TIBALO-836980 format. One record per residue: x, y, z of N, C-alpha, C in turn; residue in one letter; residue number from 1. Coordinates in pm, 1 decimal, m for minus. Example, Ala and Ser with C-alpha at 12.3 -4.5 7.8 and 13.67 -1.06 7.14 Angstrom:
TIBALO-836980
<marza><n_u>1319.0</n_u><n_v>m569.0</n_v><n_w>780.0</n_w><ca_u>1230.0</ca_u><ca_v>m450.0</ca_v><ca_w>780.0</ca_w><c_u>1320.0</c_u><c_v>m330.0</c_v><c_w>780.0</c_w><rest>a</rest><nr>1</nr></marza>
<marza><n_u>1285.0</n_u><n_v>m225.0</n_v><n_w>708.0</n_w><ca_u>1367.0</ca_u><ca_v>m106.0</ca_v><ca_w>714.0</ca_w><c_u>1290.0</c_u><c_v>3.0</c_v><c_w>787.0</c_w><rest>s</rest><nr>2</nr></marza>
END
This chain:
TIBALO-836980
<marza><n_u>m7797.2</n_u><n_v>m532.6</n_v><n_w>21039.2</n_w><ca_u>m7928.9</ca_u><ca_v>m535.9</ca_v><ca_w>20978.8</ca_w><c_u>m8012.9</c_u><c_v>m422.5</c_v><c_w>21036.2</c_w><rest>m</rest><nr>1</nr></marza>
<marza><n_u>m8084.8</n_u><n_v>m357.5</n_v><n_w>20949.6</n_w><ca_u>m8165.0</ca_u><ca_v>m243.7</ca_v><ca_w>20991.9</ca_w><c_u>m8295.6</c_u><c_v>m290.3</c_v><c_w>21056.1</c_w><rest>m</rest><nr>2</nr></marza>
<marza><n_u>m8328.8</n_u><n_v>m226.9</n_v><n_w>21167.5</n_w><ca_u>m8452.7</ca_u><ca_v>m258.7</ca_v><ca_w>21236.8</ca_w><c_u>m8567.2</c_u><c_v>m183.0</c_v><c_w>21169.6</c_w><rest>n</rest><nr>3</nr></marza>
<marza><n_u>m8657.5</n_u><n_v>m255.9</n_v><n_w>21103.7</n_w><ca_u>m8765.6</ca_u><ca_v>m191.3</ca_v><ca_w>21029.8</ca_w><c_u>m8874.7</c_u><c_v>m138.3</c_v><c_w>21121.4</c_w><rest>l</rest><nr>4</nr></marza>
<marza><n_u>m8898.1</n_u><n_v>m206.1</n_v><n_w>21232.6</n_w><ca_u>m8998.6</ca_u><ca_v>m161.1</ca_v><ca_w>21327.4</ca_w><c_u>m8929.5</c_u><c_v>m118.1</c_v><c_w>21455.8</c_w><rest>l</rest><nr>5</nr></marza>
<marza><n_u>m8967.8</n_u><n_v>m3.9</n_v><n_w>21510.3</n_w><ca_u>m8900.6</ca_u><ca_v>43.6</ca_v><ca_w>21631.8</ca_w><c_u>m8954.2</c_u><c_v>m23.5</c_v><c_w>21758.7</c_w><rest>p</rest><nr>6</nr></marza>
<marza><n_u>m8976.6</n_u><n_v>m154.1</n_v><n_w>21752.8</n_w><ca_u>m9029.6</ca_u><ca_v>m227.3</ca_v><ca_w>21867.0</ca_w><c_u>m8923.9</c_u><c_v>m320.5</c_v><c_w>21923.0</c_w><rest>f</rest><nr>7</nr></marza>
<marza><n_u>m8921.0</n_u><n_v>m328.2</n_v><n_w>22053.7</n_w><ca_u>m8836.7</ca_u><ca_v>m427.3</ca_v><ca_w>22119.0</ca_w><c_u>m8904.2</c_u><c_v>m562.7</c_v><c_w>22101.6</c_w><rest>h</rest><nr>8</nr></marza>
<marza><n_u>m8826.8</n_u><n_v>m669.7</n_v><n_w>22096.1</n_w><ca_u>m8886.4</ca_u><ca_v>m800.9</ca_v><ca_w>22071.8</ca_w><c_u>m8982.8</c_u><c_v>m841.8</c_v><c_w>22183.2</c_w><rest>f</rest><nr>9</nr></marza>
<marza><n_u>m8963.3</n_u><n_v>m788.5</n_v><n_w>22304.2</n_w><ca_u>m9053.7</ca_u><ca_v>m823.7</ca_v><ca_w>22413.6</ca_w><c_u>m9193.0</c_u><c_v>m764.9</c_v><c_w>22392.6</c_w><rest>l</rest><nr>10</nr></marza>
<marza><n_u>m9202.2</n_u><n_v>m650.7</n_v><n_w>22323.0</n_w><ca_u>m9334.0</ca_u><ca_v>m595.6</ca_v><ca_w>22291.0</ca_w><c_u>m9410.1</c_u><c_v>m692.9</c_v><c_w>22201.6</c_w><rest>y</rest><nr>11</nr></marza>
<marza><n_u>m9339.5</n_u><n_v>m751.5</n_v><n_w>22106.0</n_w><ca_u>m9401.4</ca_u><ca_v>m851.4</ca_v><ca_w>22019.4</ca_w><c_u>m9446.4</c_u><c_v>m972.2</c_v><c_w>22101.1</c_w><rest>f</rest><nr>12</nr></marza>
<marza><n_u>m9361.5</n_u><n_v>m1017.3</n_v><n_w>22193.5</n_w><ca_u>m9395.4</ca_u><ca_v>m1133.1</ca_v><ca_w>22277.0</ca_w><c_u>m9520.0</c_u><c_v>m1105.1</c_v><c_w>22361.4</c_w><rest>e</rest><nr>13</nr></marza>
<marza><n_u>m9529.2</n_u><n_v>m985.9</n_v><n_w>22419.2</n_w><ca_u>m9646.9</ca_u><ca_v>m950.1</ca_v><ca_w>22499.0</ca_w><c_u>m9771.1</c_u><c_v>m949.0</c_v><c_w>22411.1</c_w><rest>v</rest><nr>14</nr></marza>
<marza><n_u>m9760.1</n_u><n_v>m892.6</n_v><n_w>22292.6</n_w><ca_u>m9873.6</ca_u><ca_v>m890.5</ca_v><ca_w>22200.5</ca_w><c_u>m9918.4</c_u><c_v>m1030.5</c_v><c_w>22162.2</c_w><rest>g</rest><nr>15</nr></marza>
<marza><n_u>m9822.8</n_u><n_v>m1118.2</n_v><n_w>22132.5</n_w><ca_u>m9856.1</ca_u><ca_v>m1256.3</ca_v><ca_w>22097.4</ca_w><c_u>m9921.0</c_u><c_v>m1327.8</c_v><c_w>22215.5</c_w><rest>a</rest><nr>16</nr></marza>
<marza><n_u>m9872.6</n_u><n_v>m1300.8</n_v><n_w>22336.2</n_w><ca_u>m9929.9</ca_u><ca_v>m1362.1</ca_v><ca_w>22455.9</ca_w><c_u>m10074.4</c_u><c_v>m1318.4</c_v><c_w>22475.7</c_w><rest>f</rest><nr>17</nr></marza>
<marza><n_u>m10100.0</n_u><n_v>m1189.5</n_v><n_w>22460.5</n_w><ca_u>m10236.2</ca_u><ca_v>m1137.3</ca_v><ca_w>22477.4</ca_w><c_u>m10328.6</c_u><c_v>m1195.0</c_v><c_w>22370.3</c_w><rest>v</rest><nr>18</nr></marza>
<marza><n_u>m10280.8</n_u><n_v>m1202.4</n_v><n_w>22247.2</n_w><ca_u>m10362.0</ca_u><ca_v>m1261.1</ca_v><ca_w>22139.6</ca_w><c_u>m10392.7</c_u><c_v>m1407.6</c_v><c_w>22170.3</c_w><rest>i</rest><nr>19</nr></marza>
<marza><n_u>m10293.2</n_u><n_v>m1481.8</n_v><n_w>22220.4</n_w><ca_u>m10315.5</ca_u><ca_v>m1621.9</ca_v><ca_w>22258.2</ca_w><c_u>m10420.1</c_u><c_v>m1633.8</c_v><c_w>22368.5</c_w><rest>d</rest><nr>20</nr></marza>
<marza><n_u>m10412.6</n_u><n_v>m1546.5</n_v><n_w>22469.4</n_w><ca_u>m10511.2</ca_u><ca_v>m1550.3</ca_v><ca_w>22577.5</ca_w><c_u>m10652.1</c_u><c_v>m1525.2</c_v><c_w>22525.2</c_w><rest>l</rest><nr>21</nr></marza>
<marza><n_u>m10664.8</n_u><n_v>m1426.1</n_v><n_w>22439.1</n_w><ca_u>m10796.2</ca_u><ca_v>m1393.7</ca_v><ca_w>22382.6</ca_w><c_u>m10847.9</c_u><c_v>m1510.3</c_v><c_w>22298.8</c_w><rest>i</rest><nr>22</nr></marza>
<marza><n_u>m10760.6</n_u><n_v>m1569.1</n_v><n_w>22217.4</n_w><ca_u>m10800.3</ca_u><ca_v>m1681.8</ca_v><ca_w>22133.8</ca_w><c_u>m10843.2</c_u><c_v>m1801.6</c_v><c_w>22218.8</c_w><rest>l</rest><nr>23</nr></marza>
<marza><n_u>m10768.9</n_u><n_v>m1830.7</n_v><n_w>22324.5</n_w><ca_u>m10806.4</ca_u><ca_v>m1942.2</ca_v><ca_w>22412.5</ca_w><c_u>m10939.5</c_u><c_v>m1916.0</c_v><c_w>22481.6</c_w><rest>m</rest><nr>24</nr></marza>
<marza><n_u>m10963.6</n_u><n_v>m1791.9</n_v><n_w>22523.9</n_w><ca_u>m11090.8</ca_u><ca_v>m1758.4</ca_v><ca_w>22588.5</ca_w><c_u>m11206.7</c_u><c_v>m1774.5</c_v><c_w>22490.7</c_w><rest>a</rest><nr>25</nr></marza>
<marza><n_u>m11188.3</n_u><n_v>m1729.3</n_v><n_w>22367.8</n_w><ca_u>m11294.1</ca_u><ca_v>m1741.2</ca_v><ca_w>22266.7</ca_w><c_u>m11322.5</c_u><c_v>m1887.6</c_v><c_w>22236.0</c_w><rest>i</rest><nr>26</nr></marza>
<marza><n_u>m11216.9</n_u><n_v>m1966.9</n_v><n_w>22217.0</n_w><ca_u>m11236.3</ca_u><ca_v>m2108.4</ca_v><ca_w>22185.7</ca_w><c_u>m11297.8</c_u><c_v>m2185.1</c_v><c_w>22302.6</c_w><rest>l</rest><nr>27</nr></marza>
<marza><n_u>m11263.6</n_u><n_v>m2147.4</n_v><n_w>22424.3</n_w><ca_u>m11322.4</ca_u><ca_v>m2212.9</ca_v><ca_w>22541.0</ca_w><c_u>m11471.6</c_u><c_v>m2182.8</c_v><c_w>22550.6</c_w><rest>t</rest><nr>28</nr></marza>
<marza><n_u>m11509.8</n_u><n_v>m2059.5</n_v><n_w>22521.2</n_w><ca_u>m11652.3</ca_u><ca_v>m2023.4</ca_v><ca_w>22524.5</ca_w><c_u>m11727.3</c_u><c_v>m2084.9</c_v><c_w>22406.5</c_w><rest>k</rest><nr>29</nr></marza>
<marza><n_u>m11662.3</n_u><n_v>m2095.4</n_v><n_w>22290.6</n_w><ca_u>m11728.8</ca_u><ca_v>m2146.2</ca_v><ca_w>22170.9</ca_w><c_u>m11750.8</c_u><c_v>m2297.2</c_v><c_w>22177.9</c_w><rest>a</rest><nr>30</nr></marza>
<marza><n_u>m11654.8</n_u><n_v>m2370.9</n_v><n_w>22232.6</n_w><ca_u>m11665.8</ca_u><ca_v>m2517.1</ca_v><ca_w>22236.7</ca_w><c_u>m11620.0</c_u><c_v>m2569.3</c_v><c_w>22372.4</c_w><rest>a</rest><nr>31</nr></marza>
<marza><n_u>m11702.5</n_u><n_v>m2551.5</n_v><n_w>22476.2</n_w><ca_u>m11661.1</ca_u><ca_v>m2599.8</ca_v><ca_w>22608.3</ca_w><c_u>m11665.3</c_u><c_v>m2752.8</c_v><c_w>22615.8</c_w><rest>p</rest><nr>32</nr></marza>
<marza><n_u>m11590.7</n_u><n_v>m2808.1</n_v><n_w>22710.7</n_w><ca_u>m11591.2</ca_u><ca_v>m2953.4</ca_v><ca_w>22731.6</ca_w><c_u>m11726.1</c_u><c_v>m2995.6</c_v><c_w>22789.9</c_w><rest>r</rest><nr>33</nr></marza>
<marza><n_u>m11769.2</n_u><n_v>m3115.1</n_v><n_w>22754.3</n_w><ca_u>m11896.4</ca_u><ca_v>m3165.1</ca_v><ca_w>22807.1</ca_w><c_u>m11884.4</c_u><c_v>m3200.8</c_v><c_w>22954.7</c_w><rest>k</rest><nr>34</nr></marza>
<marza><n_u>m11768.3</n_u><n_v>m3251.0</n_v><n_w>22994.3</n_w><ca_u>m11743.8</ca_u><ca_v>m3281.3</ca_v><ca_w>23135.3</ca_w><c_u>m11605.4</c_u><c_v>m3230.1</c_v><c_w>23172.8</c_w><rest>e</rest><nr>35</nr></marza>
<marza><n_u>m11588.6</n_u><n_v>m3200.5</n_v><n_w>23299.1</n_w><ca_u>m11462.5</ca_u><ca_v>m3142.4</ca_v><ca_w>23345.8</ca_w><c_u>m11347.6</c_u><c_v>m3240.8</c_v><c_w>23326.8</c_w><rest>a</rest><nr>36</nr></marza>
<marza><n_u>m11232.3</n_u><n_v>m3187.6</n_v><n_w>23288.6</n_w><ca_u>m11113.4</ca_u><ca_v>m3270.4</ca_v><ca_w>23269.9</ca_w><c_u>m11052.4</c_u><c_v>m3301.4</c_v><c_w>23405.8</c_w><rest>y</rest><nr>37</nr></marza>
<marza><n_u>m11023.5</n_u><n_v>m3427.8</n_v><n_w>23429.1</n_w><ca_u>m10958.5</ca_u><ca_v>m3471.0</ca_v><ca_w>23552.5</ca_w><c_u>m10822.0</c_u><c_v>m3526.4</c_v><c_w>23515.5</c_w><rest>v</rest><nr>38</nr></marza>
<marza><n_u>m10718.3</n_u><n_v>m3466.2</n_v><n_w>23570.1</n_w><ca_u>m10582.7</ca_u><ca_v>m3510.4</ca_v><ca_w>23541.1</ca_w><c_u>m10557.8</c_u><c_v>m3644.5</c_v><c_w>23609.0</c_w><rest>l</rest><nr>39</nr></marza>
<marza><n_u>m10520.6</n_u><n_v>m3747.0</n_v><n_w>23533.3</n_w><ca_u>m10498.0</ca_u><ca_v>m3877.4</ca_v><ca_w>23595.4</ca_w><c_u>m10370.9</c_u><c_v>m3876.3</c_v><c_w>23679.8</c_w><rest>p</rest><nr>40</nr></marza>
<marza><n_u>m10381.8</n_u><n_v>m3928.1</n_v><n_w>23801.7</n_w><ca_u>m10266.8</ca_u><ca_v>m3935.9</ca_v><ca_w>23891.4</ca_w><c_u>m10213.0</c_u><c_v>m4077.9</c_v><c_w>23886.6</c_w><rest>d</rest><nr>41</nr></marza>
<marza><n_u>m10097.6</n_u><n_v>m4095.2</n_v><n_w>23823.7</n_w><ca_u>m10039.0</ca_u><ca_v>m4227.9</ca_v><ca_w>23808.4</ca_w><c_u>m9957.4</c_u><c_v>m4269.0</c_v><c_w>23929.9</c_w><rest>l</rest><nr>42</nr></marza>
<marza><n_u>m9937.7</n_u><n_v>m4177.4</n_v><n_w>24023.7</n_w><ca_u>m9861.7</ca_u><ca_v>m4201.2</ca_v><ca_w>24146.7</ca_w><c_u>m9723.2</c_u><c_v>m4259.1</c_v><c_w>24118.1</c_w><rest>e</rest><nr>43</nr></marza>
<marza><n_u>m9656.8</n_u><n_v>m4202.8</n_v><n_w>24017.7</n_w><ca_u>m9522.8</ca_u><ca_v>m4246.9</ca_v><ca_w>23981.3</ca_w><c_u>m9418.9</c_u><c_v>m4179.0</c_v><c_w>24070.1</c_w><rest>v</rest><nr>44</nr></marza>
<marza><n_u>m9448.8</n_u><n_v>m4057.7</n_v><n_w>24115.7</n_w><ca_u>m9355.0</ca_u><ca_v>m3980.0</ca_v><ca_w>24196.2</ca_w><c_u>m9409.1</c_u><c_v>m3969.1</c_v><c_w>24338.7</c_w><rest>v</rest><nr>45</nr></marza>
<marza><n_u>m9322.5</n_u><n_v>m3991.8</n_v><n_w>24435.4</n_w><ca_u>m9360.6</ca_u><ca_v>m3977.6</ca_v><ca_w>24575.9</ca_w><c_u>m9375.5</c_u><c_v>m3829.0</c_v><c_w>24607.6</c_w><rest>d</rest><nr>46</nr></marza>
<marza><n_u>m9493.9</n_u><n_v>m3788.4</n_v><n_w>24650.7</n_w><ca_u>m9522.5</ca_u><ca_v>m3646.8</ca_v><ca_w>24673.6</ca_w><c_u>m9525.5</c_u><c_v>m3609.5</c_v><c_w>24821.3</c_w><rest>m</rest><nr>47</nr></marza>
<marza><n_u>m9465.5</n_u><n_v>m3690.1</n_v><n_w>24908.4</n_w><ca_u>m9460.7</ca_u><ca_v>m3653.3</ca_v><ca_w>25049.9</ca_w><c_u>m9366.6</c_u><c_v>m3534.8</c_v><c_w>25066.7</c_w><rest>t</rest><nr>48</nr></marza>
<marza><n_u>m9402.7</n_u><n_v>m3437.8</n_v><n_w>25151.1</n_w><ca_u>m9319.7</ca_u><ca_v>m3318.4</ca_v><ca_w>25168.7</ca_w><c_u>m9182.0</c_u><c_v>m3353.1</c_v><c_w>25226.4</c_w><rest>p</rest><nr>49</nr></marza>
<marza><n_u>m9081.1</n_u><n_v>m3282.0</n_v><n_w>25177.8</n_w><ca_u>m8944.6</ca_u><ca_v>m3300.7</ca_v><ca_w>25223.3</ca_w><c_u>m8932.6</c_u><c_v>m3244.1</c_v><c_w>25364.2</c_w><rest>w</rest><nr>50</nr></marza>
<marza><n_u>m8868.2</n_u><n_v>m3316.3</n_v><n_w>25455.3</n_w><ca_u>m8866.2</ca_u><ca_v>m3271.6</ca_v><ca_w>25594.7</ca_w><c_u>m8777.0</c_u><c_v>m3149.5</c_v><c_w>25616.6</c_w><rest>k</rest><nr>51</nr></marza>
<marza><n_u>m8686.0</n_u><n_v>m3119.0</n_v><n_w>25526.7</n_w><ca_u>m8596.9</ca_u><ca_v>m3003.4</ca_v><ca_w>25541.9</ca_w><c_u>m8644.0</c_u><c_v>m2881.6</c_v><c_w>25462.5</c_w><rest>y</rest><nr>52</nr></marza>
<marza><n_u>m8766.8</n_u><n_v>m2884.2</n_v><n_w>25412.7</n_w><ca_u>m8810.6</ca_u><ca_v>m2775.3</ca_v><ca_w>25325.0</ca_w><c_u>m8815.0</c_u><c_v>m2640.6</c_v><c_w>25395.7</c_w><rest>r</rest><nr>53</nr></marza>
<marza><n_u>m8864.3</n_u><n_v>m2634.9</n_v><n_w>25518.3</n_w><ca_u>m8876.3</ca_u><ca_v>m2506.0</ca_v><ca_w>25587.3</ca_w><c_u>m8740.3</c_u><c_v>m2447.2</c_v><c_w>25624.1</c_w><rest>k</rest><nr>54</nr></marza>
<marza><n_u>m8644.5</n_u><n_v>m2525.6</n_v><n_w>25677.5</n_w><ca_u>m8511.7</ca_u><ca_v>m2467.7</ca_v><ca_w>25701.8</ca_w><c_u>m8442.7</c_u><c_v>m2421.6</c_v><c_w>25573.5</c_w><rest>p</rest><nr>55</nr></marza>
<marza><n_u>m8458.1</n_u><n_v>m2496.5</n_v><n_w>25465.3</n_w><ca_u>m8395.4</ca_u><ca_v>m2457.4</ca_v><ca_w>25338.4</ca_w><c_u>m8459.1</c_u><c_v>m2329.8</c_v><c_w>25285.3</c_w><rest>v</rest><nr>56</nr></marza>
<marza><n_u>m8589.7</n_u><n_v>m2315.8</n_v><n_w>25297.3</n_w><ca_u>m8656.9</ca_u><ca_v>m2192.5</ca_v><ca_w>25255.4</ca_w><c_u>m8607.2</c_u><c_v>m2074.8</c_v><c_w>25338.5</c_w><rest>i</rest><nr>57</nr></marza>
<marza><n_u>m8593.9</n_u><n_v>m2093.9</n_v><n_w>25470.0</n_w><ca_u>m8547.5</ca_u><ca_v>m1985.7</ca_v><ca_w>25557.7</ca_w><c_u>m8405.1</c_u><c_v>m1944.3</c_v><c_w>25522.7</c_w><rest>a</rest><nr>58</nr></marza>
<marza><n_u>m8315.9</n_u><n_v>m2040.6</n_v><n_w>25503.8</n_w><ca_u>m8176.2</ca_u><ca_v>m2009.0</ca_v><ca_w>25470.1</ca_w><c_u>m8168.7</c_u><c_v>m1939.9</c_v><c_w>25334.4</c_w><rest>v</rest><nr>59</nr></marza>
<marza><n_u>m8244.7</n_u><n_v>m1988.2</n_v><n_w>25237.7</n_w><ca_u>m8245.3</ca_u><ca_v>m1926.2</ca_v><ca_w>25104.8</ca_w><c_u>m8294.3</c_u><c_v>m1782.2</c_v><c_w>25112.6</c_w><rest>t</rest><nr>60</nr></marza>
<marza><n_u>m8399.8</n_u><n_v>m1757.6</n_v><n_w>25188.7</n_w><ca_u>m8452.9</ca_u><ca_v>m1622.1</ca_v><ca_w>25202.5</ca_w><c_u>m8352.2</c_u><c_v>m1531.0</c_v><c_w>25271.7</c_w><rest>f</rest><nr>61</nr></marza>
<marza><n_u>m8288.7</n_u><n_v>m1580.2</n_v><n_w>25377.4</n_w><ca_u>m8188.2</ca_u><ca_v>m1499.8</ca_v><ca_w>25448.8</ca_w><c_u>m8070.3</c_u><c_v>m1468.5</c_v><c_w>25357.5</c_w><rest>i</rest><nr>62</nr></marza>
<marza><n_u>m8025.3</n_u><n_v>m1566.8</n_v><n_w>25279.3</n_w><ca_u>m7916.5</ca_u><ca_v>m1541.9</ca_v><ca_w>25184.2</ca_w><c_u>m7957.8</c_u><c_v>m1440.2</c_v><c_w>25078.1</c_w><rest>l</rest><nr>63</nr></marza>
<marza><n_u>m8079.4</n_u><n_v>m1450.1</n_v><n_w>25029.5</n_w><ca_u>m8128.4</ca_u><ca_v>m1355.9</ca_v><ca_w>24929.2</ca_w><c_u>m8128.1</c_u><c_v>m1213.5</c_v><c_w>24982.9</c_w><rest>l</rest><nr>64</nr></marza>
<marza><n_u>m8182.2</n_u><n_v>m1194.8</n_v><n_w>25102.1</n_w><ca_u>m8185.6</ca_u><ca_v>m1061.3</ca_v><ca_w>25162.5</ca_w><c_u>m8043.9</c_u><c_v>m1013.9</c_v><c_w>25192.2</c_w><rest>v</rest><nr>65</nr></marza>
<marza><n_u>m7958.3</n_u><n_v>m1103.9</n_v><n_w>25240.6</n_w><ca_u>m7819.7</ca_u><ca_v>m1066.7</ca_v><ca_w>25269.5</ca_w><c_u>m7743.7</c_u><c_v>m1022.2</c_v><c_w>25145.9</c_w><rest>g</rest><nr>66</nr></marza>
<marza><n_u>m7759.4</n_u><n_v>m1094.1</n_v><n_w>25035.6</n_w><ca_u>m7692.1</ca_u><ca_v>m1055.7</ca_v><ca_w>24911.2</ca_w><c_u>m7747.2</c_u><c_v>m923.4</c_v><c_w>24860.1</c_w><rest>i</rest><nr>67</nr></marza>
<marza><n_u>m7878.6</n_u><n_v>m903.9</n_v><n_w>24872.2</n_w><ca_u>m7938.9</ca_u><ca_v>m777.5</ca_v><ca_w>24830.5</ca_w><c_u>m7880.3</c_u><c_v>m661.4</c_v><c_w>24910.9</c_w><rest>y</rest><nr>68</nr></marza>
<marza><n_u>m7870.9</n_u><n_v>m677.5</n_v><n_w>25042.6</n_w><ca_u>m7815.6</ca_u><ca_v>m571.4</ca_v><ca_w>25128.1</ca_w><c_u>m7667.7</c_u><c_v>m552.1</c_v><c_w>25098.6</c_w><rest>v</rest><nr>69</nr></marza>
<marza><n_u>m7595.0</n_u><n_v>m661.2</n_v><n_w>25074.4</n_w><ca_u>m7451.4</ca_u><ca_v>m651.8</ca_v><ca_w>25045.7</ca_w><c_u>m7424.6</c_u><c_v>m565.4</c_v><c_w>24923.1</c_w><rest>l</rest><nr>70</nr></marza>
<marza><n_u>m7503.4</n_u><n_v>m582.1</n_v><n_w>24818.2</n_w><ca_u>m7480.0</ca_u><ca_v>m506.7</ca_v><ca_w>24695.2</ca_w><c_u>m7564.0</c_u><c_v>m379.6</c_v><c_w>24685.4</c_w><rest>f</rest><nr>71</nr></marza>
<marza><n_u>m7638.0</n_u><n_v>m345.4</n_v><n_w>24789.1</n_w><ca_u>m7717.0</ca_u><ca_v>m222.7</ca_v><ca_w>24790.7</ca_w><c_u>m7628.8</c_u><c_v>m106.1</c_v><c_w>24836.3</c_w><rest>s</rest><nr>72</nr></marza>
<marza><n_u>m7682.9</n_u><n_v>15.4</n_v><n_w>24837.3</n_w><ca_u>m7605.7</ca_u><ca_v>128.9</ca_v><ca_w>24888.6</ca_w><c_u>m7565.4</c_u><c_v>113.0</c_v><c_w>25035.3</c_w><rest>p</rest><nr>73</nr></marza>
<marza><n_u>m7631.1</n_u><n_v>26.7</n_v><n_w>25110.1</n_w><ca_u>m7592.0</ca_u><ca_v>3.1</ca_v><ca_w>25249.1</ca_w><c_u>m7464.2</c_u><c_v>m79.3</c_v><c_w>25259.1</c_w><rest>l</rest><nr>74</nr></marza>
<marza><n_u>m7434.1</n_u><n_v>m158.7</n_v><n_w>25157.8</n_w><ca_u>m7317.9</ca_u><ca_v>m246.8</ca_v><ca_w>25159.8</ca_w><c_u>m7209.4</c_u><c_v>m200.0</c_v><c_w>25064.2</c_w><rest>g</rest><nr>75</nr></marza>
<marza><n_u>m7165.0</n_u><n_v>m291.4</n_v><n_w>24977.5</n_w><ca_u>m7056.0</ca_u><ca_v>m261.8</ca_v><ca_w>24884.1</ca_w><c_u>m7095.3</c_u><c_v>m161.7</c_v><c_w>24776.2</c_w><rest>l</rest><nr>76</nr></marza>
<marza><n_u>m7223.0</n_u><n_v>m149.4</n_v><n_w>24748.6</n_w><ca_u>m7267.1</ca_u><ca_v>m58.2</ca_v><ca_w>24643.5</ca_w><c_u>m7263.9</c_u><c_v>88.0</c_v><c_w>24682.9</c_w><rest>g</rest><nr>77</nr></marza>
<marza><n_u>m7237.3</n_u><n_v>117.0</n_v><n_w>24809.3</n_w><ca_u>m7244.3</ca_u><ca_v>255.4</ca_v><ca_w>24855.4</ca_w><c_u>m7118.5</c_u><c_v>326.7</c_v><c_w>24857.5</c_w><rest>g</rest><nr>78</nr></marza>
END
């Protein structure tokens, strides 16, 4: 199929996103809420922090940097 417009589909997506942002800003200014919206907290999910979160974040970050270095010109990519 011939491409009629020389635009990548992501250019269209960015344009649609910007138009949506502008439209939401205009509608928010035109008809603001009378009172602020408060999200109801039903307390269905336990939100206490996981005790292993910091070690898992550290290991994930170290693995990320290690894989980056491995495939960079310093490692196998060189």
